[in-house]
N, C-alpha and C positions, 0 to 999 in steps of 0.2 A: 497466784494472788500476789504473793510477797515480792517476787522479782519484777513484776510489773509496776508496782508502786515506788519501790525503794530505789534511791540513787545513792551510791557510796561516794564519799568525798575523793577517793581515788579516781572514780570514773568521771566526776564532774572536773576535777582538776586536770585530768588527761585530756579532756575535750577542750580545755583552756589553754593546753600547751604548758601547764605547770610542771616543774621539777619537784621530785620528792614525793609524789602523791601516795604512792603505795606504801610509804613508812607510816602514813596517818590515815589510814582508811576510816571513813565515818559511815554510820548508817543513819538515815533520817527517817523518823517515824512520826506519823500524824494521828492525833486522837480526835474523832468526831464527838462533839458536845451536844450543845442546844443553844437557845437564845442567850444573849450576854446578860439578861437581867434574872435568869434562872440560877440554878445551882449545878447544872451540868457543866457550864463554862468554867466557873471557878474550880470544879472538881478536876477537870482536865488539866487546868492550870497548875493544880496543886501537884498532881502526879508528875507532870513535865518538870516542874521545879525541882522535885527530888532526884528525878533521873538525870536532869542536865547538871546537877551539883557535881556528880562524879564523871562527867562526860570525857574528861581527859584519861580516864582509867579504861573505860569500856567503849569509847569512840560512838556512842549511840546519842543523836540529838533528837530532841522531843519537842513538837509544836501542837498547838491546839487549833481547831478550826470551828467556828460557830455554824451550826447547821440548823436543819428543820427539826430535828430531834430523833426520837428512838427509831421510828420506821425507816426514816432516811439513813440513819447510822448503819442500821443492820444491812439494808439493802447495798449500800455504797461499800461497805466491807465485803459483802458477798462479789461485787463487781470489781474489787480489786483497786477502789480509789481511796479508800481509808485503810489504815492498818489496825487501829482500835476504836472502839467506840463505847459510850455509855448508853445503855438501853434499859428501859423498865423490864423488870422480871416477867410481867405478862406478854410483853412484845418478844422477849427472848424465847418464851415456850411457843408462842404462836408462829414464829418464824421456823422453829424445828419441826412444827407440825403442818405448816402451809395453810393456816387457817387465819379468820378474822382479817387484819389488815393484809395478810399475805395469801388470802383466798385466791386460787388461781396460779400461784407460784408453786414450784417444786419445793418439797421441805428442804430446809437449809441443813442438810446433814452434816456439814463442815463448820458449822458454828461451834465455837468453844468458849466456855466461861473461864474467866480468870479470877475475879472475885466479886463480891457485892459491895455496895456502899451504904448509903443512908436509906432510910424509909421515905416515901414520898406520899403524904397524905394528900387527898383530895381538897383543893380550895375552891369553893364556890363563891365567888365574890359577887356582891349586889348592891346597887345604889340604894341609898336609904329611902329615896323618894319613889322607888319602883314598886313598892308593895309586894315584895317577894319574900316568903316565909318558908318556902319549901321548893324543891324542884318543880312539882306540880304546879306552883303558882307562875312557873315561866311562861306558860301558854299565853300566847299574844304578846310576848315581850321580845326585845332585841338581845340576842344572846351570842357570845362568843363561844363557839364549841372547839376552837383550836384549828391550827393550820393543817392541811393534809400531810402526812408523813411525820407527824409528831406522835409521841405516846400519849399526850393529853387527848388528842382526837380519838384514839382508841377508847381510852377511859370514858370520855364524855359519851360515847355509844353505850358502854355498859351501864353508866349512870343513867341515861335517859331510858334505856330499855327496862331498867329495874323500877324506874318512877312512872312508866307508862306514858312517856311523852316521846316525840319525834321531832327532828329538825323542822318538819313541815307544820308543826304547832306553833312556831315562833314566827312573830312578824318580820324577823330578820334573823338568819342563822349566819353570823359572821365567821370568818376563817382567818382571824387576825393572828400573827406570830404573838408569842408571849411577851416579846419586848414592846408591842403595840398596845396591849390590853389595858394597861393603867390608864393611859392618856386617853383613851377611847371611853373608859368608864368615867373619868373625871370630866371630860368634854361633853358628856352626855350623848355620845353617840351609840352608845349600847347600855342595856340595863343590868347585864349580869355577864360574867365570864367564867367559864369552867376550866380549871387547870390543875395538875398535880405536880408538886415540887418539894423539895426538902425544906427543913425548918431551921431558920426563916429563909425566905427568899426575897430578892430586890423587887420583883414585880408587885407583890402582895404588900410589902412594907411601903412602895410608893403609893399605891392606890389607897391604902388605909391612913396614911399620914397626910397625904395632900388633899384628899376630898371626902373623908370620912366613910369610906366603903365598909361595909359589914361582910362577915363569912358566915354562911350558913351551917348550922348544925345539921347533919344529915341523917339523924336518928329516925325521922320520920319519912325519909326519902328512899327507901328500899334497901337500906344497908344490909339487913338480915338476909335478904334475897341475893344480894350480890355476894356476900361471903359465904353463903352455903353452896352457891353454884361455881365459885371461882377460887379454887385452892390457891391460886397465884397472889390473891389479895389477903390483907390482915386489917382488923380493926386498928385505928389510929386515933390519936388525941392532938389537937393543937392547944397548947398550954394557954391558960388564961393569961391576958395581958401580953402576949407575944408581939401582936400587932396592935397599933394605937386604935382606941376606941372599940376593941374586942376584948371586953374584960372577963367574960366567962369562959370556962373550958368549952371546947367546941368538938364534938364527936364527929369523926370521919373514917375513912378507909383508904388503902391504896396499895401499891405494889413497892418493891424495892428497887432503887437503881442499882444496875449491874455493869460490870466492866467486862467486854468480850473481845474476841479476836477470830481470825479464821484459823482452821486446822493447818494451814500452810504457812502461817507465820512462824518463822524459826523458833525453835525451843530456847535458844540462847537469848534471843531478844526478849522473850516474855519472861524468862528467867530473871534477867537484869531489871526490868521494870518491876516486877514483883518484890525483888529484894530491896530495891530503892525505896519502895513504900513501906515495907514491913520492918526494914533495919532502921527506919527513921519514923517509926509509928507514932510516937508521941509529938514529933514535929508536925506530922500530917495531920493529926486530930485538930492541932492549932490552926490550921490554914483555913478553916470554914467552920461556923457555928454548928452546921449540920453534922459534922464529924465528931463532936464532942463526946458522945457516948457509944461511939463504934468500939468493938471488941475483935481481936484477930479470930476467935472462934465462930462469930457469926459471920464475919466477911468471907470466910473460905467455904461456907456451906449455904447461908440463907439466900433463896431466890435463884439458885444455880440449877436450872433445868437442863441446860446444854451440858455435854461431857466437859470435864476439867481439861484445859489445855495442859500438855505434858510438861512444858516449861514451868508452869505454875506449879503443878503436882510435884515436880522435883524439889522446889524450894520448900513447899509444905512438908514434904517427906523429910527433908534435912532438918527441918525445926522439930520434927517429932509430931506434928499436927495431924498427920494421916498415916 
């Protein structure tokens, strides 16, 4: 996998007839993220920023790719077209088992965990004029259930099943990307949108500040059923006032965002990336509001169902964390 995707600076320079290439070999890595208005994209950017800060020392260059989300990232890492990816914790475990979105695929035995990042509460956004007060009220409405290949689509299926509704119950089951849903809500093209993201996120902020979108409290929408059946999820709270016009605390649930790689990704590359994040941890936490409450202890264990990559384990052992 690794050799297929990576191109060293020496190889690139040699192909162009440049001298001195071998003295400055560079390794290029790409992180698969999500839509640009979500939290995955800036998370990948934050990681790359810290890796690239010392690129002259380790000769690793990091870049971010906006993608369809968790399922896409997992499959594309497996195919060797991405080196790292950010995926929901439930998608990580489903890929390992070959279930849900990966039903029919061989279990991804070579998937490796690196660390977890932020919690991702479900955000069920609805128009004020749609008369929707629970997930069950969405019957007959126009609802965005997320684009195929996204982690949100996986979670939308879980949410709908717990609430006893199906996409066939909607007058329209839209498959918009996260970057498209706020405009669709505000333009009246859909009545509701289901999605999961860190706190706060650009899509929800755009929708709530532009056209008064409200976020549903999920207490009466099958939350207890979801949590009892899915250990990959945990109860979550969207703080009062985080989003304009949503002044009360909102009960929700969701997975964790996790950072993954393939078993064939070289240990040294993973080690350098992990070291860049944790040796600049206070700086990392300042790069997005969703990172503000992160702790090293939680990041190296929470939501990690895949085996830990040896490159990550090496760094954590050196720090005395395992």
